[in-house]
N, C-alpha and C positions, 0 to 999 in steps of 0.2 A: 056326746062327749067324744072327742076324738082321742083315740089312743095314740100316744106318740109311737111312732114306729121307729124302731131303732135301725138306723142306717148301718148296715152290716157291711162294711167293706172288707173284703178279703185282701190280706197282704199278698204281694206276688208269691207265687208258688216257691216256696223254699224247698229245695231238693238237696239231698245230701250229694256232695261231689264225690265221685269215685277216685280212688287212689291215682288212677291214670290222669284224670283231669287235673288234680292237685299237682302231680308231677310235671305234667305239660305246662300249666301255668307258671310254675317255679322255673322251669327250663326257659320259657319265653322271657320271663322277667331277667333271669341270669344272662340270657343270649343279648338281650338289648343292652344291659349294663356292660357286658363284655365288648360289645361293638363300639360303645361310646368310649370305653377306655382304651381300646385299640386305637381308635382315631387319636385320641389324646396322646398315646404312646408314640404314634407314628409323627405327629407334630413336634413332640419333644426331640425325638431322634434327628428328624430333619432340622430342627433349629440347632442342636448341638453339632450336627455334621457341618452346617454352614459356618458356625463359630469356628470350629477346628479348621476348616478351609481356610477362612480369612486369616486366622492367627498363624497357621502353619505356612501358608504359601505367600501371602501377600505382604506380611510384615518383615520377612527376611529375604529380600531379593538378591543380596550381595553375598550370600553364604556359598562358598565353594565346596564342592564335593572333594574331599581329601582322599586321593588314591595314590598309590605308590607308582613308580615308574613302569612304562609299558616295556614288556620284554618280547621281542620277535625273534624266534629262533627259527632259521630257515635250514639248517643242516646240522645234525642229523634230525630226521623226523622221528616221531613216536614209533616204536617197534622196528626201527631199522636194523638190518642184520649186516654185519661186518664180517666178511669171509676172508681169511688169510691175510688181513690187513695188518700193518704194523703202525698205521697212523689213523687217527680220528679227526676228521676235518669238521671244525666248529665254526659256524657262521651265524653271528647274532647281531642285533641292534637293540640298544636299550636307550629310551627317550623319556624325557619328563619336562613339563613346561617350567617347572621350578628349578630345573638343572639336576643332572645325576651326580652324586657324591661318590658312590663306590658300587663295585660290581664284584661278585665272588662266584667263582665257577668251582664245583666240586663233583668229582665222579666217585660214587660209592658202589660197592656190590649190591646185589639185589635186596638184601634185608638190612642195609644201612649199618653192618657191623664192621666194615672195613673201608677206610678211606683211601682210594687208590691215586687219586690226583686232586691237588688244590692249587688255584691261582686267584690271587686278590689283587684287584685294581683299585687303588685308593686315590682320593682327591682328584677326581676327574673334572668337576665343576664346569660341565658343558651340558647343553641341552640334549646332546646325542652322543652315545658311545657305540662305536661300531667295531667288531671283532671279526677277524678272519684267521683262524689259528688252526695249526696242525698239532695234534697232541700225539706223542709217542705211546702207544699202548702195547708195545711188544712184551712187556713184563706182566700184563694182565693175564689172568687165568682164561684159557680158552673153554668154550662151550658153557659160558655163563652170562648172566644178564647183568647190565650195569645201569645205574640211574644217574644221569646228569642232572645236577641241581644248580640252577642259576638263581642267585638272590641279588637284588639291587635296591640301593637306598638313594632317595632324592635328598636334596639339600635341606628339607625339613625333617629328615629322619624316618620318613615313611617307607616301609619296606614292601616289595613285591617279590614273589617267588614263582619260578617256572621250572618244571621238570620234564624230562623225556627219558625213554628207556631205549636201550640198544641191546642187541644180542651178538655176542662175540663167538664166532664159530671158527673151527679149525679150517 
């Protein structure tokens, strides 16, 4: 009689994983998941940026950028010093494609507390306004700084402002 022999098969070796190996496997799975999510996020952001590009740029080709009149001040230049002068020479050009409506020229002391000169040109209704002016500054205080403020409005009511600083010496 044959004795039945038991076929003993050993299961693969089960060994306890160290904490390092567990952490490493967790990190590997997390890294794989994170990389897949990053690709998804990158594609989503790329898709959204393309949508914003087409919506913002291609759907509104006739929108004008609204800006006020251009002010070109040729004289006096910034930080110009006037020595023993009784006149300030002011040369400027104001232009706008929609037309210039009004221009205001004001001269203030350094801290805007005192208005020393003001001239308002209204209803210009032209694309360009050119001014060459001689302003009497004999009554201005000497050894002081003055700010020339030029504001202009176009026919749509959009305003632009330009300033310059001059020193008045004895």
